[in-house]
C-alpha positions in Angstrom: 0.0 0.0 0.1 1.5 3.6 -1.0 2.0 6.2 1.5 -0.9 8.2 0.1 -3.3 5.4 0.8 -2.1 4.9 4.1 -2.6 8.7 5.0 -6.2 8.5 3.3 -7.2 5.6 5.6 -6.1 7.3 8.9 -7.6 10.5 7.6 -11.0 8.5 7.0 -10.7 7.2 10.6 -10.3 10.9 12.0 -13.2 12.0 9.7 -11.3 14.3 7.6 -12.6 15.7 4.4 -9.7 14.8 2.0 -9.6 12.8 -1.2 -7.1 11.7 -3.6 -7.1 15.1 -5.4 -5.4 16.5 -2.1 -1.4 16.0 -2.2 0.2 13.9 0.5 1.6 17.1 2.1 -2.0 18.4 2.5 -3.3 15.0 4.0 -0.4 15.2 6.5 -1.0 18.7 7.5 -4.7 18.1 8.0 -4.0 14.8 10.0 -1.4 16.8 12.1 -3.9 19.7 13.1 -6.6 17.1 14.2 -4.0 15.4 16.4 -2.8 18.4 18.0 -6.1 19.7 18.9 -7.0 16.3 20.6 -3.9 16.4 22.4 -4.3 19.8 23.8 -8.1 19.1 24.8 -6.7 16.2 26.7 -4.1 18.2 28.4 -6.5 20.8 29.1 -8.9 18.2 30.9 -6.0 16.7 33.0 -5.0 20.3 34.1 -8.4 21.2 35.2 -8.8 18.2 37.2 -5.6 18.8 39.0 -5.9 22.6 39.6 -9.8 23.3 39.9 -11.0 24.8 43.1 -13.2 23.2 45.8 -16.4 24.9 44.7 -18.2 22.0 43.2 -15.0 20.0 42.4 -12.5 18.2 44.5 -8.8 19.7 44.5 -5.5 17.6 43.9 -5.4 17.1 47.9 -9.0 15.8 48.1 -8.5 13.4 45.0 -5.2 12.1 46.9 -7.2 11.6 50.0 -10.1 9.7 48.3 -7.6 7.8 46.5 -5.8 6.8 49.7 -9.1 6.0 51.5 -10.3 3.8 48.7 -7.1 1.9 48.6 -7.5 1.4 52.5 -11.0 0.0 51.9 -9.7 -2.3 49.1 -6.8 -3.4 51.5 -9.2 -4.3 54.2 -11.7 -6.0 51.8 -8.5 -8.0 50.7 -7.7 -8.9 54.4 -11.1 -10.1 55.3 -11.3 -12.4 52.2 -7.9 -14.0 53.3 -9.6 -14.6 56.7 -12.4 -16.1 55.3 -10.5 -18.4 53.1 -8.1 -19.2 55.9 -8.9 -22.4 58.3 -11.7 -22.0 60.9 -9.9 -22.3 64.3 -11.7 -24.7 66.5 -13.7 -23.2 69.3 -12.4 -23.8 73.0 -15.2 -25.2 74.9 -16.3 -22.8 77.8 -16.0 -24.1 81.3 -19.8 -24.8 82.5 -20.9 -22.7 85.4 -21.2 -24.2 88.7 -24.5 -25.2 90.1 -25.8 -22.8 93.0 -25.2 -25.6 95.5 -21.6 -25.9 94.4 -21.3 -22.0 94.7 -22.4 -22.4 98.6 -20.2 -22.6 101.6 -19.0 -26.0 102.9 -21.3 -25.7 106.1 -24.2 -25.3 103.7 -23.2 -28.0 101.4 -22.7 -30.5 104.0 -26.1 -29.5 105.7 -27.7 -30.0 102.1 -26.4 -33.5 101.9 -28.9 -34.4 104.6 -32.0 -33.4 102.6 -33.3 -35.6 99.7 -34.2 -33.1 96.9 -36.7 -35.5 95.4 -38.5 -36.1 98.4 -41.4 -34.0 100.1 -41.3 -34.3 103.9 -44.1 -34.1 106.4 -44.2 -31.0 108.6 -42.8 -32.8 111.7 -39.9 -34.0 109.8 -39.1 -31.0 108.0 -39.0 -29.0 111.2 -36.6 -31.6 112.5 -34.2 -31.3 109.5 -34.6 -27.6 109.9 -33.2 -27.6 113.4 -30.6 -30.1 112.3 -29.4 -28.5 109.1 -28.9 -24.9 110.7 -25.5 -23.8 109.8 -25.4 -20.3 111.7 -23.4 -19.6 115.1 -26.4 -17.6 116.3 -30.1 -18.7 117.1 -31.4 -18.9 113.6 -35.1 -18.2 112.9 -37.1 -20.9 111.2 -39.5 -19.7 108.3 -42.5 -21.3 106.4 -42.9 -20.4 102.7 -46.2 -21.1 101.2 -47.1 -20.5 97.5 -50.8 -20.2 97.0 -52.6 -20.5 93.8 -54.3 -17.0 94.2 -54.2 -13.9 92.2 -53.0 -11.0 94.4 -54.4 -8.5 92.1 -57.9 -9.6 92.8 -59.3 -7.9 96.1 -60.8 -11.1 97.4 -57.6 -13.2 96.9 -55.1 -10.6 98.6 -54.7 -13.0 101.4 -53.9 -11.1 104.6 -54.5 -11.8 108.3 -53.1 -11.9 112.0 -52.2 -14.9 113.9 -51.0 -15.4 117.4 -48.2 -18.0 117.6 -48.8 -20.1 120.8 -45.2 -20.3 121.6 -44.3 -16.8 120.6 -41.8 -15.7 117.8 -38.5 -15.5 120.0 -38.3 -11.9 119.4 -38.2 -9.0 121.7 -40.8 -6.6 120.5 -40.8 -3.0 121.3 -44.3 -1.5 121.4 -45.4 2.0 121.0 -49.0 3.3 121.9 -50.5 6.3 120.4 -53.6 7.5 122.5 -54.9 10.0 124.9 -54.0 10.1 128.8 -56.2 7.4 129.9 -54.9 5.0 127.1 -51.4 6.0 127.8 -51.8 4.8 131.5 -53.4 1.6 130.5 -50.5 0.9 127.9 -47.8 1.7 130.4 -49.2 -0.9 132.8 -49.6 -3.5 130.1 -45.8 -3.2 129.3 -45.7 -0.7 126.3 -42.2 0.6 125.5 -43.3 3.9 124.4 -46.7 5.5 125.1 -48.3 9.0 124.8 -49.1 11.4 122.2 -46.6 14.5 122.3 -43.7 12.2 123.0 -44.6 9.9 120.0 -45.3 12.6 117.6 -41.9 14.2 118.4 -40.1 10.9 117.4 -42.0 10.7 114.0 -41.1 14.4 113.3 -37.6 13.3 113.6 -38.4 10.1 111.7 -36.9 8.1 114.8 -38.5 4.6 114.6 -37.6 3.0 117.9 -40.4 0.5 118.0 -41.4 -2.6 116.2 -45.3 -2.3 116.6 -47.5 0.9 116.9 -50.6 0.6 118.3 -53.3 3.3 118.0 -56.9 4.1 119.3 -59.4 4.9 116.4 -60.0 8.4 117.8 -56.1 9.3 117.2 -55.7 7.9 113.8 -56.4 11.2 112.1 -53.2 12.8 113.7 -51.1 9.8 112.5 -52.3 10.5 108.5 -49.4 12.8 107.8 -46.8 10.1 108.8 -48.1 7.4 106.4 -45.0 8.0 104.1 -42.8 7.3 107.1 -44.6 4.3 108.8 -46.4 2.7 105.6 -43.0 1.5 103.9 -41.9 0.0 107.3 -45.2 -1.8 107.7 -45.8 0.2 111.0 -48.8 2.0 110.1 -51.8 1.0 112.5 -54.4 -1.0 110.5 -57.9 -2.3 112.0 -57.1 -5.6 110.0 -54.0 -6.3 111.8 -55.4 -5.4 115.1 -53.2 -2.4 115.8 -56.1 0.0 115.6 -58.1 -0.8 118.8 -59.8 0.7 121.7 -58.6 -2.3 123.9 -54.9 -1.0 124.1 -54.0 -3.7 127.0 -55.2 -6.8 125.0 -53.5 -5.4 121.8 -50.2 -5.2 123.7 -50.5 -8.7 125.4 -51.1 -10.2 122.1 -48.2 -8.5 120.3 -45.8 -9.4 123.1 -47.1 -13.2 123.0 -46.2 -13.7 119.5 -48.9 -12.1 117.2 -47.6 -12.0 113.7 -49.2 -10.4 110.5 -48.7 -12.3 107.2 -49.8 -11.1 103.6 -49.5 -12.7 100.3 -46.7 -10.9 98.1 -47.1 -10.0 94.4 -46.0 -13.5 93.4 -48.6 -15.3 95.5 -46.2 -16.4 98.1 -46.4 -16.0 102.0 -43.2 -15.8 104.0 -43.4 -16.0 107.8 -41.1 -16.5 110.7 -42.7 -19.3 113.1 -39.8 -19.3 115.8 -36.2 -19.9 116.7 -34.1 -23.1 116.3 -33.8 -23.1 120.1 -37.7 -23.8 120.3 -37.2 -27.3 119.5 -39.5 -29.4 117.3 -42.5 -29.5 119.6 -43.0 -25.6 120.0 -42.3 -25.0 116.3 -44.8 -27.6 115.1 -47.4 -25.8 117.3 -46.6 -22.3 115.7 -46.6 -24.0 112.3 -49.9 -25.7 112.8 -51.4 -22.2 114.0 -50.2 -20.4 111.2 -51.4 -23.1 108.6 -54.8 -23.2 110.2 -54.9 -19.4 109.8 -53.9 -19.7 106.0 -56.6 -22.3 105.5 -59.3 -20.3 107.0 -58.5 -17.3 104.9 -59.0 -19.3 101.4 -61.3 -17.3 99.4 -64.4 -18.9 98.0 -63.4 -17.8 94.3 -60.4 -20.1 94.2 -60.6 -23.0 91.9 -58.1 -25.8 91.8 -55.5 -26.3 94.5 -55.0 -23.6 97.2 -51.7 -24.5 98.4 -49.3 -25.2 95.5 -46.2 -25.8 97.3 -44.5 -25.2 100.9 -41.0 -25.2 102.2 -39.4 -24.8 105.6 -35.7 -23.3 106.1 -33.9 -21.9 108.7 -31.7 -18.7 108.3 -28.9 -19.2 105.7 -30.0 -23.0 105.7 -31.4 -25.2 103.1 -34.9 -25.3 102.2 -37.1 -28.4 102.8 -40.0 -29.0 100.7 -43.0 -30.1 102.6 -46.0 -32.7 101.7 -48.7 -30.4 100.7 -51.7 -33.1 101.1 -51.8 -31.9 105.0 -51.8 -28.4 103.9 -54.9 -28.2 101.8 
């Protein structure tokens, strides 16, 4: 192929209007002009990319930062792919958590060995075991926990009552009486620790609660209203249902000192009551437990369908619990 034919072919690619009538020199000149224009345009675009202002387009520094950021992302992707393709390391089996019994102290574990977890004991057997498995160095309390099939949100199923334990509670009870002059004299003779109107109000103003039971006469209850926020959370606000609002102050004091306890079902339907001390022995604890169970049975609402007592347990302070046979409780 001649030189002129080659030039014509190249000019055709560039879409130049030339023909065989044009000389070789004219064709070369036309091709050169187009090539120079294309090169100039490319150089202008490159320069614009490198030197444009930040108003709408990125500067050279911004372009470099973007390129560095993209390179970092690509590097991370590459590393992740390598990790995915690598062999999966075997997981080390986690050490199983110790059971609740294993986390207990040595004394507790030794005492718990005497109780068969799958057995339900009679009340007498459970009380004997509670005394035997007491692990404290002090005179432990013995408690009865009864789960009832009631809904405490229903007014008639919110079980609440007062019972006098035949053998007492084993606790020293400090009694305060809020009444007029005549009631105060009766209260002091009956053995009240604090009695009076002004004296008691002065203590309540300072929020000094130096008593375990507060007894009031009905006529004086209006003056205690403003102290409800102090007495209520501690369970000390006098209440007719608990026998602490009464005209017979002497009787209320003697019952409180004899071992009167108030119980109430909690939000989960369980009653928790202390029935004495380990030092009472089996017979006295059994009398107290029977008195409490009798009271719980008598408080059964008529709307209950199905089992009233679902489960019951006996335990000493910080000691293992013993499940009771509930046949004798229903």
